[in-house]
Structures are given as C-alpha cells and as structure tokens.
Backbone as CSV, one residue per row, in Angstrom:
resi,resn,N_x,N_y,N_z,CA_x,CA_y,CA_z,C_x,C_y,C_z
1,UNK,139.737,61.449,110.927,140.660,62.180,111.802,139.923,63.236,112.616
2,UNK,138.912,63.884,112.032,138.173,64.926,112.743,137.073,64.329,113.598
3,UNK,136.777,65.010,114.704,135.708,64.598,115.603,135.078,65.852,116.191
4,UNK,134.016,65.686,116.958,133.389,66.809,117.652,133.199,66.452,119.118
5,UNK,133.141,67.492,119.942,132.883,67.305,121.364,131.954,68.422,121.816
6,UNK,131.010,68.090,122.665,130.061,69.066,123.194,130.206,69.122,124.708
7,UNK,130.207,70.328,125.243,130.382,70.531,126.676,129.634,71.793,127.076
8,UNK,129.537,72.043,128.357,128.782,73.201,128.839,129.720,74.287,129.346
9,UNK,129.307,75.543,129.078,130.054,76.723,129.513,129.083,77.645,130.235
10,UNK,129.446,78.167,131.400,128.523,79.069,132.113,128.359,80.396,131.390
11,UNK,127.143,80.959,131.472,126.846,82.278,130.926,125.963,83.012,131.928
12,UNK,125.765,84.316,131.758,124.882,85.048,132.679,123.460,84.498,132.711
13,UNK,123.047,83.832,131.625,121.696,83.275,131.552,121.658,81.788,131.910
14,UNK,122.752,81.258,132.416,122.814,79.840,132.736,123.824,79.126,131.856
15,UNK,123.944,77.842,132.000,124.937,77.083,131.243,124.484,76.878,129.805
16,UNK,125.432,76.960,128.884,125.153,76.812,127.460,126.022,75.703,126.886
17,UNK,125.472,74.947,125.952,126.215,73.877,125.296,127.039,74.431,124.140
18,UNK,128.304,74.072,124.106,129.226,74.486,123.054,129.757,73.231,122.374
19,UNK,129.786,73.243,121.047,130.316,72.127,120.272,131.524,72.596,119.470
20,UNK,132.619,71.868,119.574,133.826,72.195,118.819,134.272,70.984,118.006
21,UNK,134.796,71.271,116.827,135.402,70.241,115.983,136.906,70.226,116.246
22,UNK,137.496,69.049,116.193,138.931,68.952,116.447,139.492,67.716,115.756
23,UNK,140.806,67.699,115.630,141.524,66.519,115.152,142.517,66.114,116.229
24,UNK,142.697,64.814,116.414,143.602,64.329,117.462,144.450,63.192,116.914
25,UNK,145.755,63.279,117.140,146.672,62.272,116.614,147.933,62.262,117.473
26,UNK,148.611,61.127,117.523,149.886,61.045,118.216,149.756,60.522,119.623
27,UNK,150.881,60.531,120.345,150.900,60.077,121.725,151.979,60.836,122.482
28,UNK,151.830,60.854,123.799,152.755,61.599,124.637,151.994,62.629,125.456
29,UNK,152.698,63.620,125.968,152.029,64.681,126.708,151.097,65.448,125.767
30,UNK,149.932,65.891,126.259,148.971,66.567,125.383,149.456,67.946,124.940
31,UNK,149.179,68.266,123.681,149.530,69.554,123.077,148.318,70.078,122.328
32,UNK,147.769,71.184,122.795,146.593,71.813,122.187,147.045,72.874,121.190
33,UNK,146.507,72.833,119.967,146.873,73.774,118.905,145.688,74.672,118.577
34,UNK,145.922,75.998,118.555,144.865,76.986,118.338,145.224,77.865,117.143
35,UNK,144.338,77.924,116.171,144.587,78.664,114.929,144.224,80.143,115.068
36,UNK,144.459,80.896,114.007,144.156,82.324,113.977,142.764,82.619,113.454
37,UNK,142.387,83.895,113.487,141.062,84.317,113.052,140.868,84.013,111.569
38,UNK,139.704,83.464,111.251,139.368,83.156,109.862,139.970,81.866,109.344
39,UNK,140.783,81.197,110.146,141.429,79.967,109.698,140.681,78.760,110.273
40,UNK,141.295,77.596,110.176,140.730,76.371,110.748,141.892,75.485,111.199
41,UNK,141.571,74.351,111.840,142.643,73.560,112.431,143.654,73.082,111.402
42,UNK,143.226,72.992,110.149,144.118,72.494,109.099,145.314,73.418,108.846
43,UNK,145.306,74.623,109.412,146.485,75.480,109.325,147.713,74.793,109.910
44,UNK,147.485,73.849,110.821,148.576,73.148,111.497,149.031,71.894,110.753
45,UNK,148.385,71.536,109.654,148.724,70.287,108.966,150.203,70.149,108.611
46,UNK,150.900,71.226,108.214,152.318,71.045,107.870,153.185,70.550,109.023
47,UNK,152.756,70.768,110.273,153.597,70.389,111.412,153.009,69.267,112.264
48,UNK,151.775,68.881,112.020,151.107,67.940,112.917,151.832,66.600,113.000
49,UNK,152.250,66.043,111.879,152.901,64.735,111.925,154.217,64.797,112.695
50,UNK,154.951,65.890,112.559,156.210,66.034,113.310,155.909,66.102,114.803
51,UNK,154.914,66.906,115.170,154.564,67.061,116.577,154.017,65.760,117.160
52,UNK,153.247,65.023,116.352,152.592,63.807,116.843,153.577,62.696,117.155
53,UNK,154.805,62.819,116.669,155.815,61.818,117.008,156.193,61.889,118.485
54,UNK,155.942,63.046,119.121,156.310,63.218,120.527,155.155,63.676,121.414
55,UNK,154.029,64.052,120.824,152.950,64.639,121.607,151.592,64.062,121.173
56,UNK,150.669,64.061,122.117,149.257,63.793,121.830,148.679,65.125,121.354
57,UNK,148.520,65.285,120.055,148.201,66.575,119.445,146.696,66.715,119.249
58,UNK,146.142,67.807,119.756,144.723,68.121,119.594,144.634,69.478,118.915
59,UNK,144.242,69.493,117.644,144.101,70.734,116.880,142.620,71.078,116.789
60,UNK,142.256,72.279,117.229,140.853,72.643,117.435,140.394,73.681,116.415
61,UNK,139.154,73.531,115.939,138.454,74.621,115.253,137.801,75.490,116.324
62,UNK,138.235,76.733,116.448,137.665,77.635,117.449,136.200,77.923,117.130
63,UNK,135.426,78.375,118.099,133.990,78.636,117.864,133.751,79.601,116.701
64,UNK,132.929,79.173,115.767,132.603,80.012,114.621,133.609,79.946,113.492
65,UNK,134.537,78.976,113.554,135.552,78.821,112.516,135.666,77.350,112.132
66,UNK,136.073,77.112,110.889,136.172,75.740,110.417,134.830,75.040,110.522
67,UNK,134.836,73.848,111.108,133.597,73.077,111.248,132.889,73.319,112.574
68,UNK,133.412,74.222,113.407,132.775,74.501,114.701,131.722,75.595,114.557
69,UNK,130.516,75.369,115.079,129.490,76.429,115.025,129.857,77.588,115.944
70,UNK,129.217,78.713,115.712,129.422,79.870,116.581,128.931,79.570,117.990
71,UNK,129.333,80.409,118.924,128.859,80.262,120.295,127.352,80.486,120.352
72,UNK,126.661,79.801,121.234,125.201,79.973,121.353,124.853,81.319,121.982
73,UNK,123.595,81.691,121.894,123.120,82.922,122.528,123.481,82.914,124.012
74,UNK,123.930,84.075,124.487,124.332,84.185,125.887,125.830,84.130,126.082
75,UNK,126.563,83.708,125.048,128.018,83.670,125.101,128.594,84.564,124.007
76,UNK,129.618,85.332,124.347,130.259,86.223,123.381,131.677,85.750,123.091
77,UNK,132.207,86.185,121.951,133.535,85.747,121.523,134.627,86.606,122.162
78,UNK,134.577,86.790,123.484,135.594,87.584,124.157,136.556,86.660,124.896
79,UNK,137.619,87.240,125.469,138.654,86.424,126.088,138.153,85.624,127.297
80,UNK,137.383,86.210,128.220,136.902,85.396,129.337,136.073,84.190,128.889
81,UNK,135.217,84.400,127.892,134.395,83.292,127.399,135.257,82.237,126.718
82,UNK,136.235,82.678,125.927,137.103,81.714,125.253,137.946,80.940,126.259
83,UNK,138.413,81.614,127.323,139.132,80.899,128.387,138.255,79.809,128.992
84,UNK,137.011,80.178,129.292,136.089,79.209,129.885,135.809,78.053,128.921
85,UNK,135.609,78.377,127.649,135.298,77.341,126.666,136.475,76.395,126.467
86,UNK,137.681,76.938,126.358,138.843,76.077,126.150,139.171,75.270,127.409
87,UNK,138.948,75.861,128.577,139.117,75.101,129.806,138.137,73.949,129.886
88,UNK,136.871,74.204,129.497,135.861,73.149,129.495,136.180,72.084,128.440
89,UNK,136.733,72.511,127.308,137.160,71.554,126.287,138.209,70.599,126.855
90,UNK,139.183,71.148,127.561,140.230,70.300,128.143,139.634,69.300,129.125
91,UNK,138.665,69.737,129.907,138.003,68.807,130.834,137.261,67.718,130.071
92,UNK,136.553,68.124,129.002,135.755,67.160,128.244,136.629,66.114,127.561
93,UNK,137.830,66.523,127.140,138.742,65.600,126.461,139.745,64.967,127.430
94,UNK,139.556,65.238,128.732,140.415,64.666,129.769,141.879,65.052,129.556
95,UNK,142.103,66.333,129.258,143.457,66.859,129.090,143.871,67.540,130.391
96,UNK,144.866,66.991,131.033,145.324,67.529,132.308,146.391,68.588,132.051
97,UNK,145.992,69.847,132.069,146.895,70.978,131.826,147.812,70.687,130.631
98,UNK,147.269,70.727,129.423,148.098,70.435,128.254,149.108,71.545,127.996
99,UNK,150.107,71.241,127.199,150.884,72.289,126.557,149.967,72.942,125.530
100,UNK,150.234,74.193,125.182,149.406,74.848,124.175,150.282,75.682,123.259
101,UNK,149.974,75.616,121.971,150.625,76.465,120.972,149.531,77.132,120.150
102,UNK,149.698,78.407,119.868,148.694,79.137,119.101,149.334,80.126,118.159
103,UNK,148.612,80.434,117.101,149.064,81.379,116.089,148.086,82.538,115.995
104,UNK,148.591,83.773,116.054,147.792,84.976,115.897,146.727,85.059,117.006
105,UNK,145.438,85.025,116.655,144.394,84.950,117.675,144.648,83.762,118.598
106,UNK,145.011,82.629,118.021,145.301,81.452,118.825,146.472,81.660,119.768
107,UNK,147.458,82.469,119.354,148.573,82.790,120.228,148.136,83.610,121.422
108,UNK,147.255,84.573,121.184,146.696,85.365,122.287,145.918,84.466,123.243
109,UNK,145.092,83.573,122.698,144.321,82.660,123.549,145.243,81.735,124.332
110,UNK,146.323,81.293,123.708,147.287,80.442,124.407,147.909,81.186,125.583
111,UNK,148.266,82.447,125.376,148.844,83.252,126.454,147.833,83.468,127.578
112,UNK,146.572,83.658,127.213,145.527,83.814,128.231,145.375,82.534,129.058
113,UNK,145.430,81.394,128.402,145.364,80.129,129.136,146.565,79.988,130.075
114,UNK,147.719,80.449,129.629,148.891,80.440,130.483,148.739,81.374,131.663
115,UNK,148.190,82.545,131.427,147.983,83.514,132.504,147.044,82.941,133.558
116,UNK,146.070,82.130,133.127,145.115,81.519,134.050,145.639,80.203,134.637
117,UNK,146.878,79.831,134.285,147.514,78.611,134.792,146.728,77.351,134.417
118,UNK,146.132,77.374,133.234,145.364,76.217,132.771,146.198,75.267,131.922
119,UNK,147.460,75.645,131.637,148.312,74.853,130.750,149.707,74.718,131.357
120,UNK,150.487,73.774,130.796,151.841,73.526,131.299,152.873,74.451,130.685
121,UNK,152.686,74.786,129.426,153.609,75.678,128.724,152.855,76.358,127.603
122,UNK,153.400,77.467,127.117,152.769,78.244,126.048,153.796,78.520,124.961
123,UNK,153.418,78.262,123.716,154.182,78.726,122.562,153.246,79.575,121.714
124,UNK,153.570,80.851,121.555,152.709,81.788,120.830,153.438,82.251,119.576
125,UNK,152.866,81.946,118.422,153.435,82.327,117.128,152.723,83.573,116.629
126,UNK,153.460,84.693,116.561,152.876,85.981,116.145,151.550,86.237,116.855
127,UNK,151.536,86.247,118.189,150.264,86.420,118.899,149.698,87.825,118.764
128,UNK,148.389,87.914,118.718,147.708,89.207,118.754,147.821,89.791,120.157
129,UNK,147.586,91.110,120.257,147.497,91.744,121.564,148.688,92.574,121.984
130,UNK,149.738,92.635,121.164,150.923,93.417,121.516,151.105,94.596,120.555
131,UNK,150.027,95.037,119.997,150.016,96.099,118.996,149.856,97.482,119.611
132,UNK,150.187,98.501,118.837,149.752,99.857,119.129,148.377,100.036,118.502
133,UNK,147.729,101.157,118.782,146.416,101.400,118.160,146.532,101.423,116.649
134,UNK,147.576,102.091,116.144,147.755,102.185,114.693,148.002,100.812,114.091
135,UNK,148.800,99.986,114.767,149.076,98.642,114.253,147.830,97.774,114.286
136,UNK,147.004,97.958,115.304,145.750,97.199,115.368,144.808,97.619,114.246
137,UNK,144.681,98.915,114.013,143.824,99.384,112.914,144.296,98.825,111.585
138,UNK,145.606,98.842,111.378,146.162,98.299,110.136,145.819,96.814,109.998
139,UNK,146.083,96.035,111.061,145.835,94.587,111.002,144.363,94.291,110.767
140,UNK,143.480,95.005,111.476,142.050,94.762,111.309,141.598,95.153,109.907
141,UNK,142.160,96.219,109.368,141.819,96.613,108.004,142.213,95.546,106.995
142,UNK,143.412,94.988,107.159,143.867,93.925,106.267,142.972,92.695,106.406
143,UNK,142.642,92.333,107.630,141.795,91.160,107.850,140.415,91.333,107.224
144,UNK,139.839,92.507,107.381,138.517,92.739,106.784,138.588,92.720,105.264
145,UNK,139.681,93.231,104.694,139.846,93.179,103.240,140.000,91.734,102.767
146,UNK,140.743,90.938,103.516,140.891,89.517,103.175,139.545,88.802,103.227
147,UNK,138.779,89.108,104.231,137.458,88.484,104.386,136.541,88.879,103.225
148,UNK,136.535,90.168,102.890,135.689,90.643,101.793,136.092,89.992,100.478
149,UNK,137.396,89.874,100.259,137.879,89.239,99.032,137.475,87.775,98.980
150,UNK,137.640,87.055,100.098,137.287,85.637,100.124,135.802,85.424,99.860
151,UNK,134.977,86.313,100.388,133.531,86.179,100.197,133.097,86.588,98.794
152,UNK,133.898,87.436,98.148,133.507,87.941,96.836,133.994,87.103,95.668
153,UNK,134.991,86.257,95.891,135.552,85.468,94.798,134.697,84.236,94.519
154,UNK,134.291,84.005,93.285,133.565,82.764,92.966,134.462,81.550,93.208
155,UNK,133.868,80.482,93.678,134.646,79.279,93.988,135.430,78.778,92.772
156,UNK,134.848,78.735,91.560,135.641,78.286,90.405,136.897,79.135,90.171
157,UNK,136.811,80.443,90.457,137.986,81.292,90.308,139.033,80.963,91.371
158,UNK,138.591,80.750,92.602,139.525,80.355,93.666,140.221,79.055,93.289
159,UNK,139.466,78.102,92.774,140.055,76.815,92.382,141.055,76.988,91.254
160,UNK,140.726,77.856,90.300,141.635,78.080,89.173,142.918,78.774,89.633
161,UNK,142.794,79.781,90.480,143.974,80.486,90.988,144.861,79.564,91.814
162,UNK,144.244,78.666,92.563,145.013,77.813,93.464,145.894,76.813,92.725
163,UNK,145.646,76.597,91.451,146.397,75.585,90.716,147.804,76.032,90.342
164,UNK,148.096,77.328,90.452,149.418,77.835,90.089,150.040,78.561,91.277
165,UNK,151.374,78.565,91.323,152.068,79.272,92.399,151.747,80.763,92.394
166,UNK,151.717,81.449,91.220,151.325,82.862,91.236,149.901,83.068,91.750
167,UNK,148.996,82.153,91.409,147.624,82.272,91.894,147.537,82.093,93.391
168,UNK,148.296,81.133,93.931,148.312,80.944,95.388,148.925,82.159,96.085
169,UNK,149.852,82.819,95.408,150.424,84.055,95.957,149.363,85.139,96.045
170,UNK,148.552,85.263,95.012,147.466,86.247,95.026,146.526,85.993,96.202
171,UNK,146.229,84.735,96.447,145.235,84.384,97.461,145.772,84.420,98.887
172,UNK,147.058,84.130,99.086,147.533,83.880,100.454,148.818,84.589,100.846
173,UNK,149.354,85.473,100.013,150.658,86.067,100.331,150.610,86.996,101.541
174,UNK,149.420,87.404,101.968,149.330,88.237,103.167,149.739,87.461,104.412
175,UNK,149.475,86.162,104.434,149.773,85.387,105.644,150.944,84.434,105.477
176,UNK,151.295,84.085,104.227,152.423,83.183,104.001,153.549,83.926,103.294
177,UNK,154.773,83.707,103.738,155.923,84.251,103.021,156.268,83.389,101.814
178,UNK,155.875,82.105,101.867,156.160,81.167,100.782,154.854,80.505,100.343
179,UNK,153.940,81.281,99.767,152.612,80.745,99.437,152.637,79.628,98.407
180,UNK,153.682,79.596,97.574,153.766,78.544,96.576,153.886,77.161,97.178
181,UNK,154.297,77.080,98.455,154.447,75.790,99.121,153.111,75.206,99.571
182,UNK,152.088,76.045,99.683,150.785,75.562,100.138,150.122,74.789,99.004
183,UNK,149.484,73.682,99.321,148.857,72.876,98.276,147.614,73.584,97.735
184,UNK,147.255,73.340,96.471,146.038,73.943,95.918,144.801,73.616,96.746
185,UNK,144.686,72.372,97.192,143.513,71.968,97.969,143.433,72.736,99.290
186,UNK,144.580,72.938,99.927,144.602,73.663,101.202,144.223,75.123,100.999
187,UNK,144.693,75.723,99.906,144.383,77.128,99.638,142.889,77.316,99.384
188,UNK,142.287,76.427,98.621,140.842,76.500,98.397,140.095,76.356,99.716
189,UNK,140.483,75.362,100.519,139.781,75.091,101.777,139.886,76.264,102.732
190,UNK,141.063,76.884,102.843,141.194,77.974,103.808,140.560,79.263,103.296
191,UNK,140.495,79.445,101.985,139.767,80.597,101.446,138.282,80.466,101.765
192,UNK,137.738,79.267,101.590,136.337,79.032,101.928,136.106,79.129,103.434
193,UNK,137.086,78.675,104.228,136.953,78.776,105.686,136.860,80.238,106.115
194,UNK,137.660,81.096,105.504,137.604,82.524,105.821,136.272,83.121,105.380
195,UNK,135.822,82.753,104.191,134.564,83.296,103.675,133.372,82.885,104.525
196,UNK,133.406,81.668,105.047,132.242,81.111,105.737,132.344,81.168,107.263
197,UNK,133.358,81.828,107.793,133.568,81.857,109.243,132.479,82.672,109.933
198,UNK,131.574,81.991,110.609,130.449,82.684,111.238,130.870,83.476,112.474
199,UNK,132.039,83.156,113.023,132.496,83.874,114.205,133.427,85.031,113.908
200,UNK,133.679,85.307,112.635,134.693,86.301,112.272,134.362,87.694,112.811
201,UNK,133.174,88.185,112.502,132.836,89.566,112.849,132.823,89.789,114.351
202,UNK,132.201,88.878,115.099,132.141,89.050,116.550,133.515,88.917,117.192
203,UNK,134.336,88.022,116.666,135.683,87.864,117.211,136.515,89.113,116.959
204,UNK,136.420,89.655,115.756,137.160,90.869,115.442,136.671,92.029,116.302
205,UNK,135.358,92.110,116.482,134.804,93.186,117.313,135.312,93.069,118.753
206,UNK,135.353,91.849,119.281,135.828,91.650,120.648,137.299,92.017,120.789
207,UNK,138.055,91.880,119.699,139.483,92.169,119.758,139.821,93.645,119.708
208,UNK,138.828,94.487,119.458,139.094,95.921,119.300,139.618,96.574,120.572
209,UNK,139.363,95.970,121.727,139.810,96.543,122.992,140.861,95.676,123.682
210,UNK,141.378,94.672,122.982,142.302,93.732,123.599,143.725,94.288,123.593
211,UNK,144.381,94.221,124.725,145.794,94.551,124.864,146.367,93.635,125.940
212,UNK,147.344,92.821,125.589,147.911,91.901,126.571,148.932,92.658,127.411
213,UNK,148.720,92.692,128.712,149.557,93.521,129.583,150.121,92.778,130.787
214,UNK,149.831,91.482,130.943,150.205,90.761,132.151,151.394,89.836,131.926
215,UNK,152.255,89.754,132.926,153.311,88.758,132.925,152.687,87.372,133.151
216,UNK,153.443,86.319,132.827,152.981,84.943,133.041,154.057,84.220,133.836
217,UNK,154.119,84.433,135.125,155.165,83.787,135.920,154.876,82.314,136.155
218,UNK,155.933,81.526,136.284,155.788,80.140,136.694,155.483,79.157,135.591
219,UNK,155.346,79.623,134.338,155.051,78.737,133.209,156.031,79.062,132.080
220,UNK,156.634,78.051,131.451,157.513,78.319,130.310,156.729,78.941,129.152
221,UNK,157.199,80.077,128.656,156.539,80.782,127.554,157.546,81.022,126.437
222,UNK,157.162,80.671,125.225,157.938,80.984,124.030,157.099,81.879,123.135
223,UNK,157.680,82.968,122.680,157.043,83.846,121.700,157.917,83.824,120.451
224,UNK,157.336,83.449,119.311,158.091,83.344,118.063,157.452,84.220,116.999
225,UNK,158.297,84.878,116.206,157.784,85.812,115.201,158.507,85.619,113.881
226,UNK,157.739,85.532,112.800,158.318,85.452,111.474,158.934,86.766,111.059
227,UNK,160.091,86.698,110.436,160.762,87.932,110.008,160.044,88.599,108.837
228,UNK,159.134,87.867,108.171,158.388,88.426,107.044,156.887,88.486,107.336
229,UNK,156.557,88.652,108.604,155.147,88.793,108.995,154.643,90.140,108.490
230,UNK,153.648,90.100,107.612,153.105,91.327,107.026,151.827,91.789,107.708
231,UNK,151.335,91.021,108.661,150.087,91.369,109.327,150.345,91.955,110.714
232,UNK,151.057,91.225,111.551,151.479,91.716,112.867,153.001,91.843,112.825
233,UNK,153.477,93.065,112.764,154.889,93.307,112.498,155.760,92.783,113.634
234,UNK,156.946,92.310,113.283,157.769,91.559,114.233,158.240,92.397,115.413
235,UNK,158.226,93.719,115.321,158.605,94.522,116.489,157.655,94.291,117.661
236,UNK,156.471,93.764,117.375,155.542,93.454,118.454,156.077,92.320,119.340
237,UNK,156.951,91.492,118.796,157.575,90.452,119.597,158.475,91.032,120.681
238,UNK,159.143,92.132,120.381,159.982,92.792,121.378,159.107,93.327,122.509
239,UNK,157.943,93.853,122.170,157.009,94.313,123.208,156.554,93.142,124.071
240,UNK,156.271,92.012,123.427,155.845,90.837,124.182,156.924,90.415,125.173
241,UNK,158.170,90.449,124.758,159.284,90.095,125.634,159.376,91.071,126.809
242,UNK,159.080,92.347,126.563,159.095,93.326,127.646,158.007,93.073,128.672
243,UNK,156.851,92.586,128.220,155.724,92.325,129.118,155.895,90.990,129.838
244,UNK,156.484,90.017,129.139,156.718,88.686,129.725,158.236,88.482,129.748
245,UNK,158.913,89.048,130.725,160.386,89.105,130.679,161.081,87.759,130.580
246,UNK,160.512,86.716,131.174,161.168,85.411,131.156,160.812,84.584,129.922
247,UNK,160.021,85.143,129.039,159.668,84.422,127.816,160.895,84.257,126.925
248,UNK,160.922,83.148,126.210,161.949,82.928,125.190,161.440,83.549,123.893
249,UNK,162.156,84.524,123.345,161.769,85.187,122.103,162.576,84.589,120.954
250,UNK,161.869,84.025,119.971,162.508,83.298,118.881,162.205,83.982,117.553
251,UNK,163.207,84.123,116.747,163.065,84.676,115.399,162.866,83.527,114.423
252,UNK,161.905,83.685,113.501,161.625,82.664,112.489,162.019,83.221,111.126
253,UNK,163.254,83.003,110.696,163.737,83.608,109.441,162.927,83.163,108.230
254,UNK,162.536,84.122,107.416,161.843,83.823,106.173,160.403,83.398,106.323
255,UNK,159.844,83.511,107.528,158.466,83.066,107.760,157.512,84.249,107.814
256,UNK,156.289,84.009,107.374,155.244,85.013,107.424,154.397,84.890,108.674
257,UNK,153.164,85.423,108.589,152.304,85.472,109.766,151.842,84.096,110.214
258,UNK,151.641,83.197,109.277,151.269,81.813,109.593,152.476,80.950,109.220
259,UNK,153.423,80.787,110.156,154.730,80.234,109.796,154.768,78.726,109.611
260,UNK,153.706,78.042,110.030,153.730,76.576,109.972,153.924,76.080,108.537
261,UNK,153.389,76.805,107.575,153.522,76.440,106.172,154.895,76.811,105.623
262,UNK,155.450,77.925,106.091,156.686,78.448,105.510,157.914,77.645,105.901
263,UNK,157.963,77.157,107.135,159.104,76.365,107.590,158.619,75.362,108.650
264,UNK,157.986,74.284,108.219,157.399,73.328,109.178,158.403,72.762,110.167
265,UNK,159.600,72.415,109.698,160.582,71.800,110.596,161.000,72.767,111.694
266,UNK,161.236,74.024,111.348,161.635,75.022,112.339,160.518,75.269,113.339
267,UNK,159.298,75.453,112.849,158.174,75.741,113.745,157.906,74.565,114.673
268,UNK,157.953,73.351,114.145,157.747,72.179,114.997,158.819,72.100,116.074
269,UNK,160.071,72.395,115.713,161.142,72.348,116.703,160.929,73.398,117.790
270,UNK,160.508,74.592,117.390,160.245,75.652,118.373,159.134,75.231,119.341
271,UNK,158.075,74.623,118.817,156.968,74.183,119.660,157.398,73.065,120.597
272,UNK,158.110,72.091,120.058,158.543,70.970,120.905,159.537,71.437,121.964
273,UNK,160.460,72.302,121.587,161.400,72.848,122.582,160.657,73.618,123.662
274,UNK,159.654,74.384,123.257,158.888,75.160,124.212,158.065,74.295,125.157
275,UNK,157.700,73.095,124.697,156.882,72.208,125.525,157.712,71.185,126.292
276,UNK,159.033,71.341,126.249,159.893,70.480,127.073,160.220,71.161,128.382
C-alpha cells in the first residue's frame, strides 16, 4: 500500500530532491491527507476506507515524519517550503488541484495550500495557527513532553502498555478522547513514529512564529474541532471562523485532537461533505 516519490523543490542554493512516503487507495476526485506533527499517514487509517469509496485518497508522510526523510540541506521546515514541497508532490503524482484534508499541523498546511489556490477544497481538523501566545506555549510544551516521553519509554514497555485500554490511555489520551478504540499495534507504531521523527524539532521551531491571518476566498473551507481537544482548545475554531468568514465551522462531539480515531464515520462525512 505504501510507496515513495521523489521530486525537486527550489531552494536558495538551487533545486533539491525531496522524497516522501505515501499511501494511495480508492478512486474518484483526488483527496490529499496531511497528518499532524510527530504522527504519520497511518493516523488516517480509521477513515481511509470510507473516504476511498468516493475519492482517490493519497495519505502522505510529511518530511521528517513516518517513513519520509527530513528535508535536505538548503530547505527548512517552514510554511513556504512546505507549500512548495506539497505543490511539487501534487505535480509528481499528477494530482490536478486535489481536495485536501489535514489535522493539526496538517490542517494548517491544508489551509496554506488553499490560500495559495493549489487545491479545490480544504477541510482542516483542529488546525494549528489560530492560537494566542499563551495557547501556543501550552501546546508546544505538551508536544515536547509527549516527544520526551516517547523517546524515553523502552519499546517493551510501550508494547506492554498498548495491550490494555488503560495502558493505551496512558500513551495517547492527550490526542484521543477515546484511546481505548486505538489498536495496540497502532499505538506502538505511532509512539515510535513520534520518538523517531527527525523533522520534529525543526518543524516545532518553525511554528513558533506562525499565526494564520488570511481569508481564503473562492475555495470551500471546512474547519472542524473536537469538543474534547486537549491540545488546541476548541475556542480556536471560533477564531478561525472569524478569519475565514465563509468557512463552515463544524463541531465534533466527543472527539479529541486527532478525531479520526474517535469517530471515524463523523470525520469521514465531514471531509466528504467538505470536498463536495
């Protein structure tokens, strides 16, 4: 199911080759899926089969996450570079202005692609960039603590904790409202993905000055927020609606920061509705 693609991205020192890992399934209009910081494309597994019934789904490991290597020298993990890289990815995969859905960091990147008119529609699930300074400090502190914990836990302990619902709660309750629903194998894999993410530090550093402030006219935009998001608080969705007045703001009852696991049917419906 997974594959890789290599393409070139311009840099101040000339063009650089970027390689990304991705999974592709389904048929219909193209739908690009972008995960959050420290995660991998498998975050979308709970909804991929539902989406693939109506869409050509491409779920990507962002640079420095999952199976994708970090960006090469000369390229930084900032928004302009990510826009260029994702635009080049679409060209390499022959995606003509796909729909895009993203979660957290991926939601911010999806909105940026929409702002640049590189996509047909945007669905952003708890997107980054609508925080106050205090909320950003809080979120970054939690993320760094999660990263430190993932790197410090021995793999046998992670495997043992993942076998029980209380153990999965210990490992993932910051991002899932219903961590017991996540499979043990998925919890182990995403804990290791967070621990081994080579792009984590640079991506977090680049996000320290990010604030989304632009409207996105002319493109359908959906912003959805879990009512139990413990990382990016749901009041940030109201701010997003103020900045993008024509956006559809959707409440995801009982969902956490990564809602695809908590209510797959609801999240898939929100994405498909947003891409119609």
